[in-house]
C-alpha positions in Angstrom: 0.0 0.1 -0.2 1.3 3.4 -0.8 2.2 5.6 2.0 0.6 8.7 2.8 2.7 12.0 2.6 2.2 12.7 6.3 3.5 9.2 7.5 6.4 9.2 5.5 7.4 12.4 6.9 6.7 11.2 10.4 8.8 8.3 9.7 11.8 10.6 8.4 11.6 13.2 11.2 9.4 11.6 14.0 8.3 14.3 16.4 10.0 17.4 14.4 7.4 17.1 11.8 5.9 20.1 13.0 9.1 21.7 12.1 8.9 20.7 8.7 5.3 22.2 8.2 6.8 25.6 9.3 9.7 25.2 6.9 6.9 24.4 3.9 5.1 27.5 5.1 8.1 29.8 4.6 8.8 28.4 0.9 11.6 25.8 2.1 11.8 22.2 0.9 11.6 19.4 3.3 15.0 17.7 3.4 16.0 13.9 3.6 19.1 13.1 5.4 20.9 12.3 2.1 20.3 15.9 0.8 21.6 17.1 4.0 24.7 15.2 3.8 25.4 16.6 0.1 24.7 20.3 1.5 26.8 19.5 4.3 29.9 18.4 2.1 29.3 21.2 -0.4 29.5 23.8 2.9 32.6 21.9 4.1 34.2 22.3 0.5 33.6 26.1 0.1 35.0 26.6 3.6 38.1 24.6 2.8 38.5 26.7 -0.5 38.0 29.8 1.1 40.8 29.7 3.4 44.0 31.8 2.7 46.5 29.6 0.8 49.5 31.0 2.7 48.0 29.4 6.1 46.2 32.5 7.9 43.2 31.0 9.8 44.4 27.4 9.6 43.0 25.2 12.0 42.1 21.4 12.7 38.6 22.1 11.1 40.1 23.5 7.9 43.0 20.9 7.7 40.4 18.3 7.8 38.0 19.8 5.2 41.2 20.0 2.6 41.9 16.4 3.5 38.8 14.9 2.6 38.5 17.1 -0.7 41.8 15.5 -1.7 40.7 12.0 -0.6 37.4 12.1 -2.5 36.3 13.5 -5.6 33.3 15.1 -5.1 32.4 17.1 -7.9 28.9 18.2 -7.1 30.2 20.0 -3.8 31.9 22.7 -6.1 28.3 23.6 -8.0 27.1 27.2 -7.3 24.1 26.6 -4.9 21.4 27.2 -7.5 23.0 24.3 -9.6 23.3 22.1 -6.3 19.7 22.8 -5.9 19.0 21.1 -9.1 21.0 18.2 -8.7 19.5 17.6 -5.2 15.8 18.3 -6.8 15.6 21.3 -4.2 14.6 25.0 -4.2 17.9 27.5 -4.5 16.6 29.3 -1.4 16.6 26.0 0.1 20.4 25.2 -0.4 21.2 28.7 0.3 19.6 28.7 3.7 21.1 25.1 4.5 24.6 25.7 3.4 24.6 28.8 5.6 23.8 27.2 8.5 26.1 24.3 8.0 28.9 27.1 7.7 27.9 28.4 11.1 28.3 25.3 12.4 31.5 24.7 10.7 32.8 27.8 12.3 31.5 27.0 15.8 28.3 28.9 15.9 25.6 26.9 17.2 23.1 29.7 17.9 19.5 29.5 16.7 16.2 30.3 17.5 14.2 27.9 20.0 11.2 28.2 17.5 13.5 27.2 14.5 13.0 23.8 14.2 14.4 23.4 10.9 17.8 24.7 12.2 17.6 22.0 15.4 17.4 19.6 12.6 20.6 20.8 10.5 22.5 21.0 13.9 21.3 17.3 14.6 22.5 16.5 11.1 25.8 18.0 11.4 26.6 16.0 14.8 25.8 13.0 13.0 27.8 13.8 10.2 31.2 15.0 11.9 31.0 11.4 13.6 30.9 9.6 10.3 33.7 8.7 8.0 34.1 10.8 4.8 33.4 8.0 2.5 30.1 7.4 4.4 28.8 10.7 4.1 29.8 11.1 0.5 27.8 7.6 -0.1 24.8 8.9 1.7 25.0 12.4 -0.1 24.9 10.5 -3.5 21.9 8.8 -2.7 20.4 12.4 -3.6 22.5 13.6 -6.2 21.1 13.3 -9.8 23.7 13.3 -12.3 21.9 13.9 -15.0 20.0 17.1 -13.8 18.4 19.5 -15.9 20.0 23.0 -15.0 17.3 25.0 -16.9 15.7 25.9 -13.4 18.8 27.4 -12.1 19.6 29.2 -15.2 16.2 30.8 -14.9 16.8 31.4 -11.2 20.0 33.2 -11.8 18.6 35.5 -14.4 16.0 36.2 -11.9 18.1 37.2 -9.4 20.5 39.3 -11.6 17.3 41.1 -13.0 16.4 42.0 -9.3 19.6 43.0 -8.5 19.9 45.3 -11.4 16.3 46.6 -10.5 17.5 47.1 -6.7 20.5 49.0 -8.2 18.6 51.2 -10.3 16.1 52.2 -7.7 19.0 52.9 -5.2 20.7 55.2 -7.5 17.5 57.0 -8.4 16.6 57.5 -4.4 20.1 58.6 -4.0 19.9 61.5 -6.5 16.2 62.4 -5.3 17.8 62.5 -1.6 21.0 64.5 -3.0 18.8 66.8 -5.2 16.3 67.5 -1.8 19.3 68.2 0.5 21.1 70.5 -1.9 17.5 72.6 -2.4 17.1 72.7 1.1 20.6 73.5 1.8 20.3 76.6 -0.6 16.9 77.7 0.9 18.2 77.5 4.6 21.7 78.6 4.6 21.1 82.2 4.8 18.7 81.9 8.0 20.5 78.9 9.8 24.2 79.6 8.7 26.7 76.6 9.9 24.0 74.7 11.4 22.3 74.2 8.1 24.0 70.7 6.9 23.1 69.0 10.4 19.6 70.2 10.0 19.2 69.2 6.4 20.7 65.9 7.1 18.4 65.1 10.3 15.3 66.5 8.2 16.4 64.0 5.0 16.9 61.2 7.2 13.4 61.4 8.9 11.9 61.5 5.7 13.8 58.4 4.1 13.8 56.5 7.2 17.8 56.1 6.9 20.7 56.9 9.5 22.4 60.2 9.5 25.5 58.6 8.4 24.0 56.8 5.5 22.6 60.5 4.2 25.6 62.2 5.0 27.6 59.5 3.0 24.8 59.8 0.1 24.8 63.7 0.0 28.7 63.7 0.1 28.5 61.1 -3.1 26.1 63.5 -4.9 28.2 66.6 -4.1 31.4 64.5 -5.4 32.0 67.5 -8.0 31.6 70.2 -5.5 34.1 69.1 -2.6 34.0 72.4 -0.8 30.5 72.0 -0.4 30.5 68.5 0.2 33.0 68.9 3.1 30.2 70.8 5.2 28.4 68.0 5.2 
């Protein structure tokens, strides 16, 4: 008889099934142990490659990660997160989130929130993988890896991310130009009445209107006035 989804999830996660429902509500995937193993190895590989080749920051964790990378050919580990998501049949967001948590754990940071059951599950998986032989973790991970995966979803995702980033940069440039224009206009209208106090008052008013810190507004104004360094220095 075919198992119900709820039965399968309970079998996989036991009392932590509620946490998986929270993860689904947040748009994340429910992860199997094999998928967790693959992401764990990818995080470990990334940690090893990010270390300075001259040895700065070298520690037992890094040396162990590099040793494992030499012993076993783990090509899937070196894939960008969106492509790793494709070969594991997951959403890029899930892989990004899970990998970031594994990297925190590899750095010795076990902090999390009490309600974050998904993170607790990652901690449990991490502790288990750390006790296993490298080959055992790799074999477990390969159960989730689809070597014939279609990368069209990750390509679409990366295009969407790129477009979103481009739009965000454009919005930021427009906002900064509006702030700079408004600040200069206000400065010119107030300077004959307020004198040297004018820049500070302008910054305070603009910061309040845009809900940004005074330092952020100051930096934006100085950037806007880059062609007038004498005036920029007043801010």
